[in-house]
N, CA, C and O atoms as a Tinker XYZ file with bonds, in Angstrom:
   416  protein
     1  N      0.721000   -1.239000    0.030000    73     2
     2  CA    -0.047000   -0.054000    0.019000    64     1     3
     3  C      0.844000    1.319000    0.134000    63     2     4     5
     4  O      1.755000    1.465000    0.948000    81     3
     5  N      0.456000    2.220000   -0.747000    73     3     6
     6  CA     1.250000    3.338000   -0.945000    64     5     7
     7  C      0.483000    4.609000   -0.040000    63     6     8     9
     8  O     -0.741000    4.681000    0.071000    81     7
     9  N      1.284000    5.424000    0.473000    73     7    10
    10  CA     0.694000    6.665000    1.022000    64     9    11
    11  C     -0.061000    7.757000    0.059000    63    10    12    13
    12  O      0.415000    8.189000   -0.990000    81    11
    13  N     -1.190000    8.079000    0.557000    73    11    14
    14  CA    -1.768000    9.241000   -0.317000    64    13    15
    15  C     -2.174000   10.325000    0.626000    63    14    16    17
    16  O     -2.432000   10.091000    1.807000    81    15
    17  N     -2.224000   11.481000    0.106000    73    15    18
    18  CA    -2.666000   12.897000    0.813000    64    17    19
    19  C     -3.836000   13.141000    0.378000    63    18    20    21
    20  O     -3.998000   13.100000   -0.842000    81    19
    21  N     -4.978000   13.463000    1.255000    73    19    22
    22  CA    -6.236000   13.998000    0.745000    64    21    23
    23  C     -6.536000   15.366000    1.433000    63    22    24    25
    24  O     -6.267000   15.518000    2.625000    81    23
    25  N     -7.045000   16.275000    0.752000    73    23    26
    26  CA    -7.519000   17.579000    1.261000    64    25    27
    27  C     -9.087000   17.737000    1.273000    63    26    28    29
    28  O     -9.886000   17.684000    0.338000    81    27
    29  N     -9.250000   17.914000    2.409000    73    27    30
    30  CA   -10.976000   18.120000    2.625000    64    29    31
    31  C    -11.244000   19.225000    3.311000    63    30    32    33
    32  O    -10.583000   19.535000    4.302000    81    31
    33  N    -12.374000   20.033000    2.798000    73    31    34
    34  CA   -12.792000   21.137000    3.263000    64    33    35
    35  C    -14.170000   20.824000    4.172000    63    34    36    37
    36  O    -15.106000   20.164000    3.722000    81    35
    37  N    -14.151000   21.291000    5.266000    73    35    38
    38  CA   -15.387000   21.141000    6.078000    64    37    39
    39  C    -15.973000   22.574000    6.389000    63    38    40    41
    40  O    -15.349000   23.628000    6.502000    81    39
    41  N    -17.092000   22.387000    6.480000    73    39    42
    42  CA   -17.934000   23.760000    7.030000    64    41    43
    43  C    -18.171000   23.465000    8.428000    63    42    44    45
    44  O    -18.639000   22.371000    8.744000    81    43
    45  N    -17.846000   24.477000    9.419000    73    43    46
    46  CA   -18.173000   24.379000   10.847000    64    45    47
    47  C    -19.312000   25.378000   11.162000    63    46    48    49
    48  O    -19.080000   26.565000   11.391000    81    47
    49  N    -20.413000   24.901000   11.164000    73    47    50
    50  CA   -21.468000   25.839000   11.291000    64    49    51
    51  C    -21.860000   26.257000   12.787000    63    50    52    53
    52  O    -21.836000   25.505000   13.760000    81    51
    53  N    -22.165000   27.379000   12.776000    73    51    54
    54  CA   -22.275000   27.930000   14.221000    64    53    55
    55  C    -23.429000   27.506000   14.871000    63    54    56    57
    56  O    -24.454000   27.437000   14.193000    81    55
    57  N    -23.471000   27.199000   16.086000    73    55    58
    58  CA   -24.552000   26.783000   17.018000    64    57    59
    59  C    -25.576000   28.026000   17.201000    63    58    60    61
    60  O    -26.782000   27.847000   17.374000    81    59
    61  N    -24.935000   29.377000   17.143000    73    59    62
    62  CA   -25.683000   30.469000   17.233000    64    61    63
    63  C    -26.011000   31.073000   16.137000    63    62    64    65
    64  O    -25.116000   31.449000   15.379000    81    63
    65  N    -27.379000   31.291000   15.826000    73    63    66
    66  CA   -27.782000   31.737000   14.508000    64    65    67
    67  C    -27.077000   33.006000   14.019000    63    66    68    69
    68  O    -26.690000   33.130000   12.857000    81    67
    69  N    -26.917000   34.027000   15.048000    73    67    70
    70  CA   -26.260000   35.318000   14.580000    64    69    71
    71  C    -24.721000   35.030000   14.160000    63    70    72    73
    72  O    -24.134000   35.919000   13.543000    81    71
    73  N    -24.224000   34.148000   14.386000    73    71    74
    74  CA   -22.719000   33.772000   14.093000    64    73    75
    75  C    -22.484000   33.142000   12.847000    63    74    76    77
    76  O    -23.155000   32.146000   12.578000    81    75
    77  N    -21.609000   33.577000   12.012000    73    75    78
    78  CA   -21.359000   33.075000   10.826000    64    77    79
    79  C    -20.658000   31.511000   10.896000    63    78    80    81
    80  O    -20.127000   31.043000   11.904000    81    79
    81  N    -20.774000   30.906000    9.738000    73    79    82
    82  CA   -20.049000   29.615000    9.805000    64    81    83
    83  C    -18.586000   30.040000    9.410000    63    82    84    85
    84  O    -18.356000   31.180000    9.005000    81    83
    85  N    -17.583000   29.060000    9.546000    73    83    86
    86  CA   -16.338000   29.133000    9.241000    64    85    87
    87  C    -15.897000   27.777000    8.464000    63    86    88    89
    88  O    -16.621000   26.784000    8.519000    81    87
    89  N    -14.795000   27.778000    7.807000    73    87    90
    90  CA   -14.419000   26.504000    7.094000    64    89    91
    91  C    -13.049000   26.091000    7.636000    63    90    92    93
    92  O    -12.286000   26.919000    8.132000    81    91
    93  N    -12.750000   24.768000    7.528000    73    91    94
    94  CA   -11.569000   24.164000    7.836000    64    93    95
    95  C    -11.084000   23.393000    6.788000    63    94    96    97
    96  O    -11.827000   22.729000    6.066000    81    95
    97  N     -9.841000   23.446000    6.660000    73    95    98
    98  CA    -9.195000   22.658000    5.527000    64    97    99
    99  C     -8.367000   21.496000    6.164000    63    98   100   101
   100  O     -7.400000   21.842000    6.843000    81    99
   101  N     -8.609000   20.239000    6.039000    73    99   102
   102  CA    -7.763000   19.141000    6.595000    64   101   103
   103  C     -6.857000   18.525000    5.462000    63   102   104   105
   104  O     -7.221000   18.465000    4.288000    81   103
   105  N     -5.668000   18.083000    5.918000    73   103   106
   106  CA    -4.756000   17.368000    5.235000    64   105   107
   107  C     -4.942000   15.962000    5.818000    63   106   108   109
   108  O     -4.776000   15.831000    7.030000    81   107
   109  N     -5.267000   14.913000    5.082000    73   107   110
   110  CA    -5.245000   13.562000    5.731000    64   109   111
   111  C     -4.233000   12.568000    5.093000    63   110   112   113
   112  O     -3.839000   12.794000    3.949000    81   111
   113  N     -3.864000   11.650000    5.669000    73   111   114
   114  CA    -3.033000   10.555000    5.285000    64   113   115
   115  C     -3.720000    9.178000    5.267000    63   114   116   117
   116  O     -4.140000    8.670000    6.307000    81   115
   117  N     -3.825000    8.581000    4.057000    73   115   118
   118  CA    -4.317000    7.237000    3.954000    64   117   119
   119  C     -3.434000    6.262000    3.010000    63   118   120   121
   120  O     -2.817000    6.698000    2.038000    81   119
   121  N     -3.434000    5.187000    3.308000    73   119   122
   122  CA    -2.777000    4.172000    2.478000    64   121   123
   123  C     -3.552000    3.246000    1.712000    63   122   124   125
   124  O     -4.478000    2.629000    2.238000    81   123
   125  N     -3.231000    3.094000    0.455000    73   123   126
   126  CA    -4.216000    2.657000   -0.470000    64   125   127
   127  C     -3.342000    2.028000   -1.631000    63   126   128   129
   128  O     -2.246000    2.480000   -1.964000    81   127
   129  N     -3.928000    0.981000   -2.180000    73   127   130
   130  CA    -3.296000    0.338000   -3.512000    64   129   131
   131  C     -3.535000    1.153000   -4.906000    63   130   132   133
   132  O     -2.865000    0.883000   -5.903000    81   131
   133  N     -4.460000    2.092000   -4.906000    73   131   134
   134  CA    -4.663000    2.843000   -6.135000    64   133   135
   135  C     -5.338000    4.147000   -5.932000    63   134   136   137
   136  O     -5.496000    4.466000   -4.754000    81   135
   137  N     -5.757000    4.947000   -6.817000    73   135   138
   138  CA    -6.236000    6.152000   -6.751000    64   137   139
   139  C     -7.660000    6.113000   -6.140000    63   138   140   141
   140  O     -8.016000    6.819000   -5.196000    81   139
   141  N     -8.452000    5.188000   -6.801000    73   139   142
   142  CA    -9.861000    4.872000   -6.360000    64   141   143
   143  C    -10.054000    4.537000   -5.001000    63   142   144   145
   144  O    -10.965000    5.022000   -4.331000    81   143
   145  N     -9.171000    3.666000   -4.541000    73   143   146
   146  CA    -9.130000    3.121000   -3.186000    64   145   147
   147  C     -8.950000    4.380000   -2.259000    63   146   148   149
   148  O     -9.703000    4.629000   -1.317000    81   147
   149  N     -7.958000    5.086000   -2.600000    73   147   150
   150  CA    -7.414000    6.178000   -1.726000    64   149   151
   151  C     -8.574000    7.322000   -1.468000    63   150   152   153
   152  O     -8.842000    7.825000   -0.377000    81   151
   153  N     -9.134000    7.582000   -2.609000    73   151   154
   154  CA   -10.314000    8.500000   -2.704000    64   153   155
   155  C    -11.427000    7.961000   -1.821000    63   154   156   157
   156  O    -11.956000    8.765000   -1.054000    81   155
   157  N    -11.802000    6.844000   -1.831000    73   155   158
   158  CA   -12.872000    6.199000   -1.016000    64   157   159
   159  C    -12.513000    6.189000    0.514000    63   158   160   161
   160  O    -13.374000    6.451000    1.354000    81   159
   161  N    -11.192000    5.872000    0.857000    73   159   162
   162  CA   -10.689000    5.942000    2.174000    64   161   163
   163  C    -10.872000    7.490000    2.751000    63   162   164   165
   164  O    -11.409000    7.726000    3.833000    81   163
   165  N    -10.331000    8.528000    1.841000    73   163   166
   166  CA   -10.426000    9.916000    2.222000    64   165   167
   167  C    -11.941000   10.378000    2.643000    63   166   168   169
   168  O    -12.226000   11.083000    3.611000    81   167
   169  N    -12.837000    9.816000    1.693000    73   167   170
   170  CA   -14.027000   10.134000    1.823000    64   169   171
   171  C    -14.816000    9.534000    3.169000    63   170   172   173
   172  O    -15.618000   10.207000    3.818000    81   171
   173  N    -14.461000    8.186000    3.469000    73   171   174
   174  CA   -14.928000    7.532000    4.717000    64   173   175
   175  C    -14.334000    8.429000    5.839000    63   174   176   177
   176  O    -15.067000    8.819000    6.748000    81   175
   177  N    -13.048000    8.755000    5.791000    73   175   178
   178  CA   -12.581000    9.365000    7.031000    64   177   179
   179  C    -13.279000   10.723000    7.054000    63   178   180   181
   180  O    -13.790000   11.077000    8.116000    81   179
   181  N    -13.342000   11.436000    6.095000    73   179   182
   182  CA   -14.096000   12.767000    6.199000    64   181   183
   183  C    -15.605000   12.559000    6.683000    63   182   184   185
   184  O    -16.062000   13.292000    7.560000    81   183
   185  N    -16.269000   11.685000    6.175000    73   183   186
   186  CA   -17.581000   11.544000    6.546000    64   185   187
   187  C    -17.619000   11.020000    8.083000    63   186   188   189
   188  O    -18.643000   11.237000    8.731000    81   187
   189  N    -16.707000   10.447000    8.584000    73   187   190
   190  CA   -16.774000    9.964000    9.904000    64   189   191
   191  C    -16.814000   11.116000   10.852000    63   190   192   193
   192  O    -17.303000   10.921000   11.965000    81   191
   193  N    -16.327000   12.363000   10.515000    73   191   194
   194  CA   -16.346000   13.508000   11.320000    64   193   195
   195  C    -17.757000   14.120000   11.366000    63   194   196   197
   196  O    -18.070000   14.926000   12.242000    81   195
   197  N    -18.627000   13.702000   10.369000    73   195   198
   198  CA   -20.180000   14.223000   10.376000    64   197   199
   199  C    -20.878000   13.122000   11.175000    63   198   200   201
   200  O    -20.823000   11.915000   10.936000    81   199
   201  N    -21.531000   13.719000   12.147000    73   199   202
   202  CA   -22.277000   12.755000   13.012000    64   201   203
   203  C    -23.180000   13.488000   13.784000    63   202   204   205
   204  O    -23.085000   14.714000   13.853000    81   203
   205  N    -24.196000   12.754000   14.471000    73   203   206
   206  CA   -25.234000   13.356000   15.264000    64   205   207
   207  C    -24.494000   13.949000   16.518000    63   206   208   209
   208  O    -25.016000   14.919000   17.068000    81   207
   209  N    -23.371000   13.462000   16.989000    73   207   210
   210  CA   -22.526000   14.109000   18.073000    64   209   211
   211  C    -22.109000   15.318000   17.584000    63   210   212   213
   212  O    -21.928000   16.221000   18.401000    81   211
   213  N    -21.887000   15.558000   16.225000    73   211   214
   214  CA   -21.160000   16.907000   15.856000    64   213   215
   215  C    -21.869000   17.290000   14.750000    63   214   216   217
   216  O    -21.331000   17.134000   13.654000    81   215
   217  N    -23.073000   17.806000   14.819000    73   215   218
   218  CA   -24.023000   18.181000   13.893000    64   217   219
   219  C    -23.523000   19.439000   13.021000    63   218   220   221
   220  O    -23.966000   19.720000   11.908000    81   219
   221  N    -22.584000   20.107000   13.675000    73   219   222
   222  CA   -22.171000   21.337000   13.127000    64   221   223
   223  C    -21.094000   21.121000   12.131000    63   222   224   225
   224  O    -20.756000   22.053000   11.401000    81   223
   225  N    -20.589000   20.074000   12.059000    73   223   226
   226  CA   -19.374000   19.782000   11.108000    64   225   227
   227  C    -20.084000   19.158000    9.797000    63   226   228   229
   228  O    -20.928000   18.267000    9.897000    81   227
   229  N    -19.705000   19.657000    8.657000    73   227   230
   230  CA   -20.208000   19.271000    7.413000    64   229   231
   231  C    -19.181000   19.197000    6.419000    63   230   232   233
   232  O    -18.622000   20.250000    6.113000    81   231
   233  N    -18.832000   18.109000    5.853000    73   231   234
   234  CA   -17.820000   17.867000    4.721000    64   233   235
   235  C    -18.474000   18.493000    3.321000    63   234   236   237
   236  O    -19.429000   18.002000    2.719000    81   235
   237  N    -17.802000   19.586000    2.978000    73   235   238
   238  CA   -18.227000   20.295000    1.758000    64   237   239
   239  C    -17.428000   19.791000    0.416000    63   238   240   241
   240  O    -17.993000   19.762000   -0.677000    81   239
   241  N    -16.137000   19.419000    0.590000    73   239   242
   242  CA   -15.486000   19.164000   -0.513000    64   241   243
   243  C    -14.256000   18.251000   -0.450000    63   242   244   245
   244  O    -13.388000   18.523000    0.380000    81   243
   245  N    -14.122000   17.302000   -1.172000    73   243   246
   246  CA   -12.724000   16.570000   -1.059000    64   245   247
   247  C    -11.950000   17.340000   -2.403000    63   246   248   249
   248  O    -12.290000   17.155000   -3.571000    81   247
   249  N    -11.094000   18.033000   -2.062000    73   247   250
   250  CA   -10.448000   19.015000   -3.093000    64   249   251
   251  C     -9.492000   18.156000   -3.776000    63   250   252   253
   252  O     -9.406000   18.289000   -4.997000    81   251
   253  N     -8.748000   17.285000   -3.181000    73   251   254
   254  CA    -7.744000   16.390000   -3.986000    64   253   255
   255  C     -7.335000   15.224000   -3.179000    63   254   256   257
   256  O     -7.275000   15.312000   -1.953000    81   255
   257  N     -7.042000   14.104000   -3.828000    73   255   258
   258  CA    -6.279000   12.939000   -3.267000    64   257   259
   259  C     -5.242000   12.536000   -4.360000    63   258   260   261
   260  O     -5.459000   12.214000   -5.528000    81   259
   261  N     -4.108000   12.632000   -3.716000    73   259   262
   262  CA    -2.846000   12.279000   -4.559000    64   261   263
   263  C     -1.692000   11.568000   -3.820000    63   262   264   265
   264  O     -1.506000   11.651000   -2.606000    81   263
   265  N     -0.924000   10.846000   -4.703000    73   263   266
   266  CA     0.078000   10.092000   -3.862000    64   265   267
   267  C      0.913000   11.002000   -3.251000    63   266   268   269
   268  O      1.090000   12.135000   -3.698000    81   267
   269  N      1.539000   10.488000   -2.055000    73   267   270
   270  CA     2.745000   11.520000   -1.454000    64   269   271
   271  C      3.777000   11.739000   -2.218000    63   270   272   273
   272  O      4.342000   10.797000   -2.773000    81   271
   273  N      4.164000   12.949000   -2.360000    73   271   274
   274  CA     5.329000   13.228000   -3.425000    64   273   275
   275  C      6.491000   12.333000   -3.279000    63   274   276   277
   276  O      6.998000   11.882000   -4.306000    81   275
   277  N      6.992000   12.011000   -2.083000    73   275   278
   278  CA     8.208000   11.252000   -1.900000    64   277   279
   279  C      7.878000    9.557000   -1.897000    63   278   280   281
   280  O      8.758000    8.700000   -1.813000    81   279
   281  N      6.668000    9.329000   -1.990000    73   279   282
   282  CA     6.318000    7.862000   -2.009000    64   281   283
   283  C      6.513000    7.202000   -0.668000    63   282   284   285
   284  O      6.275000    6.005000   -0.509000    81   283
   285  N      6.971000    8.029000    0.344000    73   283   286
   286  CA     6.934000    7.202000    1.665000    64   285   287
   287  C      6.708000    8.511000    2.667000    63   286   288   289
   288  O      6.771000    9.694000    2.334000    81   287
   289  N      6.449000    8.016000    3.874000    73   287   290
   290  CA     6.093000    9.065000    4.818000    64   289   291
   291  C      6.705000    8.814000    6.106000    63   290   292   293
   292  O      6.198000    9.163000    7.172000    81   291
   293  N      8.051000    8.065000    5.959000    73   291   294
   294  CA     8.915000    7.902000    7.207000    64   293   295
   295  C     10.003000    8.981000    7.087000    63   294   296   297
   296  O     10.491000    9.304000    6.004000    81   295
   297  N     10.315000    9.464000    8.147000    73   295   298
   298  CA    11.355000   10.754000    8.200000    64   297   299
   299  C     10.723000   11.888000    7.708000    63   298   300   301
   300  O      9.500000   11.986000    7.607000    81   299
   301  N     11.647000   12.880000    7.352000    73   299   302
   302  CA    11.163000   14.141000    6.939000    64   301   303
   303  C     11.162000   13.953000    5.388000    63   302   304   305
   304  O     12.162000   13.633000    4.745000    81   303
   305  N      9.757000   14.220000    4.790000    73   303   306
   306  CA     9.497000   14.157000    3.581000    64   305   307
   307  C      8.615000   15.231000    3.001000    63   306   308   309
   308  O      7.965000   15.891000    3.812000    81   307
   309  N      8.511000   15.467000    1.900000    73   307   310
   310  CA     7.678000   16.417000    1.258000    64   309   311
   311  C      6.396000   15.561000    0.984000    63   310   312   313
   312  O      6.472000   14.501000    0.363000    81   311
   313  N      5.188000   16.070000    1.479000    73   311   314
   314  CA     4.016000   15.272000    1.318000    64   313   315
   315  C      3.055000   15.694000    0.144000    63   314   316   317
   316  O      2.442000   14.831000   -0.485000    81   315
   317  N      2.950000   16.832000   -0.097000    73   315   318
   318  CA     1.998000   17.340000   -1.157000    64   317   319
   319  C      2.363000   18.637000   -1.486000    63   318   320   321
   320  O      2.882000   19.388000   -0.659000    81   319
   321  N      2.082000   19.024000   -2.878000    73   319   322
   322  CA     2.177000   20.361000   -3.376000    64   321   323
   323  C      1.103000   20.870000   -4.150000    63   322   324   325
   324  O      0.613000   20.185000   -5.048000    81   323
   325  N      0.657000   22.108000   -3.863000    73   323   326
   326  CA    -0.342000   22.891000   -4.512000    64   325   327
   327  C      0.026000   24.058000   -5.255000    63   326   328   329
   328  O      1.007000   24.711000   -4.899000    81   327
   329  N     -0.611000   24.367000   -6.181000    73   327   330
   330  CA    -0.075000   25.406000   -7.253000    64   329   331
   331  C     -1.308000   26.405000   -7.314000    63   330   332   333
   332  O     -2.436000   25.947000   -7.499000    81   331
   333  N     -1.114000   27.662000   -7.172000    73   331   334
   334  CA    -1.863000   28.780000   -7.382000    64   333   335
   335  C     -1.445000   29.859000   -8.243000    63   334   336   337
   336  O     -0.230000   29.998000   -8.386000    81   335
   337  N     -2.290000   30.717000   -8.895000    73   335   338
   338  CA    -2.001000   31.740000   -9.799000    64   337   339
   339  C     -1.791000   33.139000   -8.926000    63   338   340   341
   340  O     -1.050000   34.012000   -9.376000    81   339
   341  N     -2.318000   33.274000   -7.950000    73   339   342
   342  CA    -2.331000   34.654000   -7.263000    64   341   343
   343  C     -1.888000   34.450000   -5.773000    63   342   344   345
   344  O     -2.603000   33.795000   -5.014000    81   343
   345  N     -0.663000   35.033000   -5.337000    73   343   346
   346  CA    -0.299000   35.026000   -3.868000    64   345   347
   347  C     -1.248000   35.787000   -3.073000    63   346   348   349
   348  O     -1.534000   35.445000   -1.926000    81   347
   349  N     -1.736000   36.789000   -3.631000    73   347   350
   350  CA    -2.666000   37.874000   -3.055000    64   349   351
   351  C     -3.949000   37.162000   -2.735000    63   350   352   353
   352  O     -4.451000   37.411000   -1.639000    81   351
   353  N     -4.526000   36.348000   -3.500000    73   351   354
   354  CA    -5.669000   35.719000   -3.268000    64   353   355
   355  C     -5.679000   34.732000   -1.978000    63   354   356   357
   356  O     -6.530000   34.653000   -1.092000    81   355
   357  N     -4.299000   33.898000   -2.169000    73   355   358
   358  CA    -3.981000   33.011000   -1.198000    64   357   359
   359  C     -3.753000   33.677000    0.291000    63   358   360   361
   360  O     -4.091000   33.095000    1.322000    81   359
   361  N     -3.198000   34.844000    0.265000    73   359   362
   362  CA    -2.910000   35.470000    1.517000    64   361   363
   363  C     -4.194000   36.165000    2.075000    63   362   364   365
   364  O     -4.349000   36.387000    3.276000    81   363
   365  N     -5.012000   36.458000    1.203000    73   363   366
   366  CA    -6.352000   36.945000    1.761000    64   365   367
   367  C     -7.198000   36.147000    2.586000    63   366   368   369
   368  O     -7.862000   36.637000    3.500000    81   367
   369  N     -7.196000   34.757000    2.254000    73   367   370
   370  CA    -7.836000   33.697000    3.181000    64   369   371
   371  C     -7.024000   33.051000    4.115000    63   370   372   373
   372  O     -7.586000   32.524000    5.075000    81   371
   373  N     -5.679000   32.984000    4.007000    73   371   374
   374  CA    -4.833000   32.270000    5.032000    64   373   375
   375  C     -4.459000   33.404000    6.090000    63   374   376   377
   376  O     -3.871000   34.463000    5.869000    81   375
   377  N     -4.923000   32.938000    7.229000    73   375   378
   378  CA    -4.878000   33.846000    8.371000    64   377   379
   379  C     -3.449000   34.110000    8.892000    63   378   380   381
   380  O     -3.098000   35.132000    9.481000    81   379
   381  N     -2.603000   32.949000    8.567000    73   379   382
   382  CA    -1.236000   33.108000    8.918000    64   381   383
   383  C     -0.405000   33.903000    8.173000    63   382   384   385
   384  O      0.785000   34.021000    8.469000    81   383
   385  N     -0.973000   34.541000    7.108000    73   383   386
   386  CA    -0.312000   35.482000    6.166000    64   385   387
   387  C     -1.094000   36.769000    6.166000    63   386   388   389
   388  O     -0.977000   37.593000    5.258000    81   387
   389  N     -1.833000   36.917000    7.123000    73   387   390
   390  CA    -2.665000   38.279000    7.405000    64   389   391
   391  C     -4.074000   38.224000    6.930000    63   390   392   393
   392  O     -4.725000   39.267000    6.984000    81   391
   393  N     -4.712000   36.975000    6.401000    73   391   394
   394  CA    -5.941000   36.862000    6.070000    64   393   395
   395  C     -6.965000   36.938000    7.420000    63   394   396   397
   396  O     -6.538000   36.864000    8.572000    81   395
   397  N     -8.378000   37.098000    7.072000    73   395   398
   398  CA    -9.216000   37.192000    8.187000    64   397   399
   399  C     -9.254000   35.898000    9.191000    63   398   400   401
   400  O     -9.450000   34.760000    8.764000    81   399
   401  N     -9.083000   36.146000   10.315000    73   399   402
   402  CA    -9.006000   34.957000   11.463000    64   401   403
   403  C    -10.590000   34.555000   11.700000    63   402   404   405
   404  O    -11.351000   35.369000   12.225000    81   403
   405  N    -10.948000   33.516000   11.367000    73   403   406
   406  CA   -12.431000   32.999000   11.524000    64   405   407
   407  C    -12.813000   32.918000   13.084000    63   406   408   409
   408  O    -13.981000   32.775000   13.444000    81   407
   409  N    -11.941000   33.002000   13.812000    73   407   410
   410  CA   -12.170000   32.926000   15.310000    64   409   411
   411  C    -12.327000   34.288000   16.010000    63   410   412   413
   412  O    -12.757000   34.467000   17.150000    81   411
   413  N    -11.898000   35.234000   15.117000    73   411   414
   414  CA   -11.984000   36.701000   15.870000    64   413   415
   415  C    -13.383000   37.259000   15.627000    63   414   416
   416  O    -13.700000   38.355000   16.091000    81   415
């Protein structure tokens, strides 16, 4: 089995009607024999977070599922790479780069 990285976006709905929802992006690691099995495992893992116990967590998108870049996840490795056209757009939503803090 090979390591795959999945990116999943969840909506975390507010329990207070006056408060807005916010979103969470998770990077998950699964081991699978092929792309289809990996996607199924990522979806199952994501869906497991949706429950009656946590009705405010809703899986919105599986953004990507891809093999780990280095083919192994032992030691220090590069797991995943994303590409984007605009650093400004990325910085606008990434709170670590000055974007809006959803908890503020």
